[in-house]
BADOSE-349296 format. One record per residue (C-alpha): residue in three letters; z, x, y. Coordinates in steps of 0.05 Angstrom, whole numbers, plus 5000, padded with zeros to 4 digits. Example, Ala and Ser with C-alpha at 12.3 -4.5 7.8 and 13.67 -1.06 7.14 Angstrom:
// residues 2
+------+------+------+------+
| type |    w |    u |    v |
+------+------+------+------+
|  ALA | 5156 | 5246 | 4910 |
|  SER | 5143 | 5273 | 4979 |
+------+------+------+------+
//
This chain:
// residues 414
+------+------+------+------+
| type |    w |    u |    v |
+------+------+------+------+
|  MET | 3673 | 6408 | 4986 |
|  ASP | 3733 | 6423 | 4942 |
|  THR | 3730 | 6454 | 4873 |
|  ASP | 3781 | 6452 | 4817 |
|  ILE | 3802 | 6505 | 4768 |
|  GLU | 3841 | 6479 | 4708 |
|  LEU | 3891 | 6524 | 4674 |
|  ILE | 3921 | 6518 | 4604 |
|  SER | 3973 | 6565 | 4574 |
|  ASP | 3998 | 6561 | 4503 |
|  GLY | 4046 | 6620 | 4506 |
|  GLU | 3995 | 6669 | 4476 |
|  GLY | 3935 | 6660 | 4522 |
|  LEU | 3910 | 6629 | 4587 |
|  ALA | 3848 | 6585 | 4591 |
|  VAL | 3812 | 6579 | 4658 |
|  ILE | 3763 | 6520 | 4661 |
|  GLY | 3716 | 6499 | 4717 |
|  ASN | 3649 | 6514 | 4750 |
|  PRO | 3623 | 6581 | 4722 |
|  LYS | 3621 | 6615 | 4791 |
|  ASP | 3689 | 6587 | 4810 |
|  VAL | 3720 | 6610 | 4745 |
|  GLU | 3691 | 6680 | 4754 |
|  ARG | 3715 | 6683 | 4826 |
|  PHE | 3785 | 6661 | 4806 |
|  LEU | 3791 | 6713 | 4751 |
|  VAL | 3768 | 6768 | 4799 |
|  SER | 3816 | 6746 | 4853 |
|  GLU | 3874 | 6749 | 4804 |
|  GLY | 3853 | 6817 | 4776 |
|  LEU | 3838 | 6789 | 4706 |
|  SER | 3775 | 6828 | 4689 |
|  SER | 3779 | 6822 | 4613 |
|  SER | 3765 | 6752 | 4587 |
|  THR | 3730 | 6717 | 4529 |
|  ASP | 3684 | 6656 | 4529 |
|  LEU | 3725 | 6595 | 4509 |
|  GLY | 3666 | 6562 | 4474 |
|  LEU | 3674 | 6494 | 4507 |
|  PRO | 3606 | 6466 | 4484 |
|  ARG | 3637 | 6459 | 4414 |
|  LEU | 3684 | 6405 | 4442 |
|  GLY | 3625 | 6364 | 4468 |
|  SER | 3598 | 6354 | 4398 |
|  ALA | 3664 | 6353 | 4360 |
|  LEU | 3697 | 6301 | 4405 |
|  GLY | 3637 | 6257 | 4420 |
|  VAL | 3669 | 6193 | 4395 |
|  GLY | 3678 | 6134 | 4443 |
|  ALA | 3645 | 6126 | 4510 |
|  ALA | 3701 | 6156 | 4553 |
|  THR | 3714 | 6215 | 4507 |
|  ALA | 3640 | 6228 | 4498 |
|  ARG | 3629 | 6228 | 4574 |
|  ALA | 3689 | 6275 | 4584 |
|  GLY | 3664 | 6318 | 4527 |
|  SER | 3596 | 6326 | 4558 |
|  GLU | 3628 | 6344 | 4624 |
|  ILE | 3673 | 6397 | 4595 |
|  ALA | 3615 | 6424 | 4554 |
|  ALA | 3578 | 6436 | 4619 |
|  SER | 3637 | 6472 | 4649 |
|  SER | 3655 | 6545 | 4640 |
|  GLY | 3717 | 6565 | 4602 |
|  ARG | 3746 | 6635 | 4597 |
|  TRP | 3805 | 6657 | 4555 |
|  VAL | 3853 | 6713 | 4574 |
|  LYS | 3905 | 6742 | 4528 |
|  LEU | 3975 | 6730 | 4556 |
|  THR | 3997 | 6798 | 4579 |
|  GLU | 4051 | 6814 | 4630 |
|  LYS | 4001 | 6806 | 4686 |
|  SER | 3972 | 6739 | 4663 |
|  ALA | 4042 | 6714 | 4646 |
|  ASP | 4061 | 6728 | 4718 |
|  LEU | 4001 | 6685 | 4739 |
|  VAL | 4029 | 6627 | 4698 |
|  GLN | 4096 | 6634 | 4733 |
|  LYS | 4062 | 6643 | 4801 |
|  HIS | 4026 | 6577 | 4797 |
|  GLY | 4083 | 6540 | 4762 |
|  LEU | 4044 | 6506 | 4706 |
|  ARG | 4078 | 6443 | 4681 |
|  GLU | 4099 | 6427 | 4610 |
|  SER | 4048 | 6383 | 4575 |
|  GLY | 4077 | 6379 | 4504 |
|  GLY | 4058 | 6416 | 4441 |
|  GLY | 4078 | 6483 | 4472 |
|  LEU | 4025 | 6476 | 4527 |
|  ARG | 4031 | 6485 | 4602 |
|  THR | 3976 | 6459 | 4647 |
|  GLY | 3956 | 6453 | 4720 |
|  VAL | 3899 | 6448 | 4769 |
|  ILE | 3885 | 6496 | 4826 |
|  LYS | 3846 | 6468 | 4886 |
|  GLY | 3807 | 6511 | 4935 |
|  ASP | 3748 | 6509 | 4982 |
|  ARG | 3682 | 6528 | 4951 |
|  GLY | 3659 | 6595 | 4976 |
|  GLN | 3729 | 6617 | 4995 |
|  VAL | 3737 | 6692 | 4987 |
|  LYS | 3812 | 6702 | 4982 |
|  GLY | 3827 | 6657 | 4924 |
|  PHE | 3853 | 6586 | 4918 |
|  VAL | 3901 | 6558 | 4969 |
|  GLU | 3932 | 6496 | 4937 |
|  PHE | 3962 | 6483 | 4869 |
|  ALA | 3964 | 6411 | 4844 |
|  LYS | 4012 | 6397 | 4787 |
|  GLY | 3978 | 6333 | 4767 |
|  PRO | 3929 | 6335 | 4709 |
|  GLY | 3856 | 6348 | 4723 |
|  THR | 3796 | 6309 | 4698 |
|  HIS | 3793 | 6346 | 4632 |
|  LEU | 3867 | 6358 | 4622 |
|  ALA | 3882 | 6283 | 4630 |
|  ASN | 3845 | 6270 | 4564 |
|  PRO | 3892 | 6285 | 4506 |
|  ALA | 3835 | 6296 | 4457 |
|  LEU | 3801 | 6347 | 4502 |
|  LEU | 3867 | 6382 | 4517 |
|  ALA | 3882 | 6387 | 4442 |
|  GLY | 3812 | 6412 | 4428 |
|  ALA | 3816 | 6466 | 4482 |
|  ALA | 3885 | 6487 | 4456 |
|  GLY | 3857 | 6491 | 4385 |
|  ILE | 3802 | 6538 | 4408 |
|  MET | 3853 | 6579 | 4447 |
|  ALA | 3894 | 6587 | 4383 |
|  GLN | 3832 | 6611 | 4346 |
|  LEU | 3816 | 6662 | 4400 |
|  ALA | 3888 | 6688 | 4400 |
|  MET | 3886 | 6697 | 4324 |
|  GLN | 3818 | 6730 | 4327 |
|  GLN | 3845 | 6778 | 4380 |
|  SER | 3903 | 6794 | 4334 |
|  MET | 3854 | 6805 | 4277 |
|  ASP | 3815 | 6855 | 4319 |
|  GLU | 3879 | 6892 | 4337 |
|  ILE | 3898 | 6896 | 4263 |
|  THR | 3829 | 6923 | 4248 |
|  ASP | 3841 | 6978 | 4300 |
|  TYR | 3909 | 6991 | 4270 |
|  LEU | 3881 | 6999 | 4200 |
|  ALA | 3825 | 7043 | 4226 |
|  ALA | 3876 | 7089 | 4260 |
|  ILE | 3915 | 7102 | 4196 |
|  ASP | 3903 | 7173 | 4170 |
|  GLU | 3883 | 7151 | 4101 |
|  LYS | 3823 | 7106 | 4094 |
|  VAL | 3845 | 7034 | 4085 |
|  GLU | 3799 | 7020 | 4027 |
|  ASP | 3825 | 7082 | 3991 |
|  VAL | 3896 | 7060 | 4001 |
|  LEU | 3881 | 6990 | 3975 |
|  ARG | 3839 | 7013 | 3916 |
|  ALA | 3894 | 7063 | 3896 |
|  GLN | 3940 | 7004 | 3882 |
|  LYS | 3937 | 6988 | 3808 |
|  ASP | 3977 | 6924 | 3816 |
|  ALA | 3939 | 6861 | 3796 |
|  VAL | 3968 | 6824 | 3855 |
|  VAL | 3936 | 6872 | 3904 |
|  ALA | 3871 | 6870 | 3865 |
|  ASP | 3870 | 6794 | 3874 |
|  MET | 3878 | 6804 | 3949 |
|  LEU | 3816 | 6848 | 3950 |
|  GLY | 3777 | 6791 | 3918 |
|  VAL | 3802 | 6742 | 3969 |
|  ASP | 3782 | 6791 | 4023 |
|  PHE | 3709 | 6785 | 4004 |
|  VAL | 3711 | 6709 | 4001 |
|  ILE | 3743 | 6702 | 4070 |
|  GLU | 3697 | 6754 | 4103 |
|  GLU | 3637 | 6716 | 4076 |
|  ALA | 3664 | 6650 | 4103 |
|  MET | 3676 | 6681 | 4172 |
|  THR | 3605 | 6709 | 4173 |
|  ILE | 3575 | 6641 | 4155 |
|  ARG | 3618 | 6607 | 4208 |
|  GLU | 3592 | 6655 | 4261 |
|  GLN | 3520 | 6641 | 4242 |
|  VAL | 3525 | 6565 | 4232 |
|  GLY | 3577 | 6549 | 4286 |
|  HIS | 3624 | 6509 | 4241 |
|  VAL | 3656 | 6509 | 4171 |
|  SER | 3617 | 6467 | 4121 |
|  ASP | 3647 | 6432 | 4060 |
|  VAL | 3615 | 6485 | 4015 |
|  THR | 3645 | 6543 | 4054 |
|  TRP | 3714 | 6511 | 4058 |
|  SER | 3714 | 6496 | 3983 |
|  LYS | 3710 | 6571 | 3970 |
|  VAL | 3766 | 6589 | 4018 |
|  GLN | 3819 | 6535 | 4014 |
|  ALA | 3853 | 6562 | 3951 |
|  THR | 3858 | 6634 | 3976 |
|  SER | 3922 | 6625 | 4017 |
|  ALA | 3964 | 6622 | 3953 |
|  THR | 3937 | 6690 | 3931 |
|  LEU | 3953 | 6721 | 3999 |
|  ALA | 4023 | 6692 | 3997 |
|  ARG | 4035 | 6724 | 3929 |
|  THR | 4009 | 6791 | 3953 |
|  GLN | 4053 | 6788 | 4015 |
|  ALA | 4115 | 6771 | 3974 |
|  TYR | 4099 | 6828 | 3926 |
|  ALA | 4091 | 6879 | 3982 |
|  LEU | 4156 | 6857 | 4014 |
|  ARG | 4192 | 6865 | 3947 |
|  GLN | 4166 | 6937 | 3943 |
|  LEU | 4196 | 6952 | 4011 |
|  ASP | 4262 | 6920 | 3990 |
|  ALA | 4262 | 6963 | 3927 |
|  LEU | 4255 | 7026 | 3969 |
|  ALA | 4313 | 7004 | 4012 |
|  GLU | 4357 | 6992 | 3950 |
|  LYS | 4340 | 7062 | 3924 |
|  LEU | 4364 | 7093 | 3988 |
|  GLU | 4427 | 7052 | 3988 |
|  GLY | 4446 | 7074 | 3918 |
|  LYS | 4439 | 7149 | 3929 |
|  LYS | 4501 | 7191 | 3945 |
|  ALA | 4481 | 7263 | 3930 |
|  MET | 4440 | 7296 | 3985 |
|  GLY | 4387 | 7319 | 3937 |
|  ASP | 4376 | 7249 | 3911 |
|  LEU | 4377 | 7221 | 3981 |
|  ALA | 4324 | 7270 | 4004 |
|  LYS | 4280 | 7252 | 3944 |
|  ALA | 4287 | 7178 | 3958 |
|  ALA | 4270 | 7189 | 4032 |
|  ARG | 4208 | 7229 | 4014 |
|  GLU | 4186 | 7173 | 3967 |
|  ALA | 4195 | 7122 | 4023 |
|  GLU | 4155 | 7165 | 4071 |
|  SER | 4097 | 7171 | 4022 |
|  THR | 4093 | 7097 | 4001 |
|  VAL | 4118 | 7054 | 4059 |
|  GLN | 4053 | 7061 | 4098 |
|  ASP | 4013 | 7037 | 4037 |
|  TRP | 4053 | 6972 | 4034 |
|  LEU | 4049 | 6963 | 4109 |
|  THR | 3974 | 6968 | 4102 |
|  VAL | 3974 | 6914 | 4049 |
|  LEU | 4019 | 6869 | 4093 |
|  ALA | 3975 | 6880 | 4154 |
|  ARG | 3912 | 6861 | 4115 |
|  CYS | 3947 | 6799 | 4087 |
|  PHE | 3968 | 6778 | 4157 |
|  GLN | 3897 | 6788 | 4182 |
|  LEU | 3866 | 6747 | 4126 |
|  GLN | 3918 | 6692 | 4136 |
|  ASP | 3897 | 6688 | 4209 |
|  ALA | 3825 | 6683 | 4188 |
|  ILE | 3841 | 6624 | 4142 |
|  ALA | 3877 | 6591 | 4200 |
|  VAL | 3816 | 6599 | 4244 |
|  LEU | 3772 | 6566 | 4191 |
|  GLU | 3825 | 6512 | 4181 |
|  LEU | 3826 | 6493 | 4254 |
|  ASP | 3750 | 6486 | 4252 |
|  ARG | 3756 | 6438 | 4194 |
|  VAL | 3809 | 6396 | 4230 |
|  LEU | 3769 | 6396 | 4295 |
|  ASP | 3708 | 6370 | 4258 |
|  GLY | 3742 | 6321 | 4210 |
|  SER | 3807 | 6297 | 4243 |
|  PRO | 3807 | 6316 | 4317 |
|  ASP | 3865 | 6269 | 4332 |
|  GLU | 3909 | 6313 | 4287 |
|  LEU | 3887 | 6379 | 4318 |
|  GLY | 3946 | 6386 | 4365 |
|  ARG | 3999 | 6376 | 4311 |
|  HIS | 3961 | 6420 | 4263 |
|  ARG | 3956 | 6476 | 4314 |
|  VAL | 4032 | 6473 | 4326 |
|  GLY | 4044 | 6474 | 4251 |
|  LEU | 4001 | 6535 | 4241 |
|  ARG | 4036 | 6570 | 4298 |
|  ILE | 4104 | 6557 | 4268 |
|  ALA | 4081 | 6581 | 4199 |
|  ARG | 4052 | 6644 | 4231 |
|  GLN | 4118 | 6660 | 4266 |
|  ASN | 4155 | 6648 | 4200 |
|  ARG | 4111 | 6701 | 4167 |
|  ARG | 4127 | 6749 | 4224 |
|  ASP | 4202 | 6736 | 4216 |
|  LEU | 4199 | 6746 | 4140 |
|  ILE | 4163 | 6813 | 4148 |
|  SER | 4210 | 6834 | 4204 |
|  ARG | 4272 | 6821 | 4162 |
|  SER | 4245 | 6864 | 4106 |
|  THR | 4222 | 6923 | 4149 |
|  GLU | 4286 | 6922 | 4191 |
|  ARG | 4328 | 6922 | 4127 |
|  LEU | 4290 | 6983 | 4103 |
|  MET | 4299 | 7019 | 4169 |
|  ALA | 4374 | 7003 | 4169 |
|  ARG | 4380 | 7037 | 4101 |
|  MET | 4340 | 7097 | 4125 |
|  ASP | 4381 | 7103 | 4189 |
|  ALA | 4444 | 7102 | 4147 |
|  ALA | 4415 | 7157 | 4103 |
|  ALA | 4397 | 7198 | 4165 |
|  GLY | 4469 | 7190 | 4190 |
|  THR | 4496 | 7215 | 4124 |
|  ALA | 4447 | 7273 | 4126 |
|  ASN | 4469 | 7293 | 4196 |
|  ALA | 4542 | 7291 | 4174 |
|  LYS | 4527 | 7339 | 4116 |
|  VAL | 4478 | 7384 | 4150 |
|  LEU | 4525 | 7444 | 4147 |
|  LEU | 4526 | 7443 | 4071 |
|  HIS | 4456 | 7416 | 4059 |
|  PRO | 4412 | 7438 | 4118 |
|  ALA | 4344 | 7432 | 4082 |
|  ALA | 4359 | 7364 | 4051 |
|  ALA | 4387 | 7337 | 4116 |
|  LYS | 4324 | 7357 | 4154 |
|  THR | 4280 | 7324 | 4101 |
|  VAL | 4318 | 7258 | 4105 |
|  VAL | 4316 | 7254 | 4181 |
|  HIS | 4244 | 7276 | 4184 |
|  SER | 4223 | 7223 | 4133 |
|  THR | 4264 | 7170 | 4170 |
|  ASN | 4229 | 7185 | 4236 |
|  ARG | 4160 | 7185 | 4203 |
|  VAL | 4173 | 7117 | 4171 |
|  ALA | 4202 | 7090 | 4236 |
|  VAL | 4139 | 7110 | 4275 |
|  GLY | 4097 | 7073 | 4224 |
|  VAL | 4141 | 7011 | 4225 |
|  VAL | 4143 | 7006 | 4301 |
|  ASP | 4067 | 7013 | 4306 |
|  PHE | 4060 | 6960 | 4251 |
|  HIS | 4107 | 6913 | 4288 |
|  GLU | 4069 | 6920 | 4353 |
|  ARG | 4003 | 6902 | 4320 |
|  LEU | 4033 | 6840 | 4289 |
|  GLY | 4068 | 6819 | 4353 |
|  ILE | 4138 | 6833 | 4325 |
|  GLU | 4188 | 6857 | 4376 |
|  SER | 4229 | 6917 | 4356 |
|  GLY | 4263 | 6975 | 4391 |
|  ARG | 4292 | 7039 | 4364 |
|  GLN | 4302 | 7111 | 4384 |
|  SER | 4279 | 7170 | 4344 |
|  LEU | 4334 | 7206 | 4308 |
|  ALA | 4342 | 7280 | 4316 |
|  ALA | 4363 | 7324 | 4258 |
|  LYS | 4426 | 7361 | 4278 |
|  ARG | 4415 | 7436 | 4279 |
|  TRP | 4456 | 7476 | 4230 |
|  ALA | 4480 | 7521 | 4287 |
|  ASP | 4504 | 7461 | 4327 |
|  ALA | 4541 | 7434 | 4267 |
|  ALA | 4573 | 7502 | 4254 |
|  THR | 4595 | 7506 | 4326 |
|  GLU | 4627 | 7437 | 4322 |
|  VAL | 4664 | 7457 | 4259 |
|  ARG | 4688 | 7522 | 4290 |
|  ASP | 4711 | 7485 | 4353 |
|  THR | 4751 | 7436 | 4311 |
|  VAL | 4784 | 7493 | 4272 |
|  LEU | 4802 | 7530 | 4336 |
|  VAL | 4832 | 7468 | 4368 |
|  ARG | 4874 | 7452 | 4307 |
|  GLY | 4895 | 7525 | 4299 |
|  ALA | 4918 | 7528 | 4370 |
|  GLU | 4967 | 7472 | 4361 |
|  GLY | 5039 | 7498 | 4368 |
|  VAL | 5017 | 7563 | 4401 |
|  ASP | 5045 | 7578 | 4470 |
|  ALA | 5002 | 7565 | 4531 |
|  GLY | 4986 | 7639 | 4545 |
|  LYS | 4960 | 7653 | 4475 |
|  ARG | 4919 | 7589 | 4476 |
|  LEU | 4888 | 7607 | 4542 |
|  GLY | 4869 | 7676 | 4517 |
|  LEU | 4840 | 7649 | 4453 |
|  GLU | 4798 | 7597 | 4491 |
|  THR | 4774 | 7649 | 4541 |
|  ARG | 4750 | 7694 | 4484 |
|  ASP | 4716 | 7636 | 4449 |
|  ARG | 4683 | 7616 | 4515 |
|  ALA | 4650 | 7684 | 4519 |
|  ARG | 4623 | 7676 | 4448 |
|  SER | 4602 | 7603 | 4455 |
|  VAL | 4528 | 7585 | 4451 |
|  THR | 4535 | 7512 | 4470 |
|  GLY | 4547 | 7482 | 4538 |
|  LYS | 4593 | 7430 | 4509 |
|  LEU | 4643 | 7481 | 4483 |
|  SER | 4640 | 7521 | 4547 |
|  SER | 4654 | 7461 | 4592 |
|  GLY | 4712 | 7438 | 4548 |
|  ILE | 4746 | 7507 | 4550 |
|  THR | 4737 | 7513 | 4625 |
|  GLU | 4770 | 7445 | 4636 |
|  ARG | 4830 | 7464 | 4593 |
|  ALA | 4836 | 7532 | 4628 |
|  PHE | 4842 | 7499 | 4696 |
|  ARG | 4894 | 7451 | 4669 |
|  GLN | 4938 | 7508 | 4641 |
|  PRO | 4971 | 7533 | 4706 |
|  LYS | 4988 | 7462 | 4724 |
|  ASP | 5025 | 7454 | 4658 |
|  GLY | 5062 | 7519 | 4670 |
|  GLN | 5085 | 7495 | 4739 |
|  GLN | 5113 | 7431 | 4709 |
|  GLY | 5153 | 7472 | 4658 |
|  SER | 5184 | 7518 | 4711 |
+------+------+------+------+
//
């Protein structure tokens, strides 16, 4: 007897649907040990309209569904089985194998399976997948906030801005709604009435936090003196993490609202669930892009400040070290923040140029310029003496190269 495993990928996660034992065996065979219950019984009740849909809904409710976050390994699985495009950013397929088979499934059928052939069920499953992906992201942001040296609540309470205070109030409302949803299994009219107006408050808080980061970037851009630049860099180091904390919490709460919103659409307008899910996904990516532009602009200003500091390290060693140190500290925080929000970024840590290295470079430049117009014998003697005094490999290798070239030049002149 054959058994089918149905796969759905939405670019952020992979859903595996089928007989509970077959699903478990498939996940083990593919090395996907970490998975989350997809919660398919919810679809049986939410989509129980019409004879065909009700029958399919009862069937899928009896099936097992597991969700796996789309990592490099699970993404390779999607490529391996060649899931086909199904619209709405989804890729689907059915794997067929003999029941009881030990080494996995032998045949992949690109045609839709029993459940995937029903648009309402496919949209419902994709909606739940989107919720699980956002809840996973919310958990990761919670871990990120917990890992910050300062206590998150202390950071937020320290903000005297009314906009941030409003966000704290919204925090309580949304947390309460998520708790009730977990207990009841859906979002009631009463619960939604408390939550639906909170998104505007979060948008204002996010915009305000981004403006604070932009203001720090502008301060850095306007400083020319090294002392002022070092002061601005220290200010950025001490305050950027606070605003990243506010932004992370905003993003987390916005995801929570989206989870509640998908519940409402699933219960009230299931035929719109697919389009609504796509819309939420686009809006979420737009928020990422907005945050990324602001943080990257700040880091560009700090990188420029660090470059200026390195160029002036000989005259201002302490200030230069402060600027580069602050830049690297902020960069570490921004990169970690980006990773938690799913924002791609790449940068290398800057290194403050040592005063001795800078002094050696200046001396090398002076020696080279001073040697211009001097005959070859004197230049060779000067370079040999400097080579003995040199403390850097770069200077030594350069002198050696010129010393070996000198006899050749003399031969050409003879």
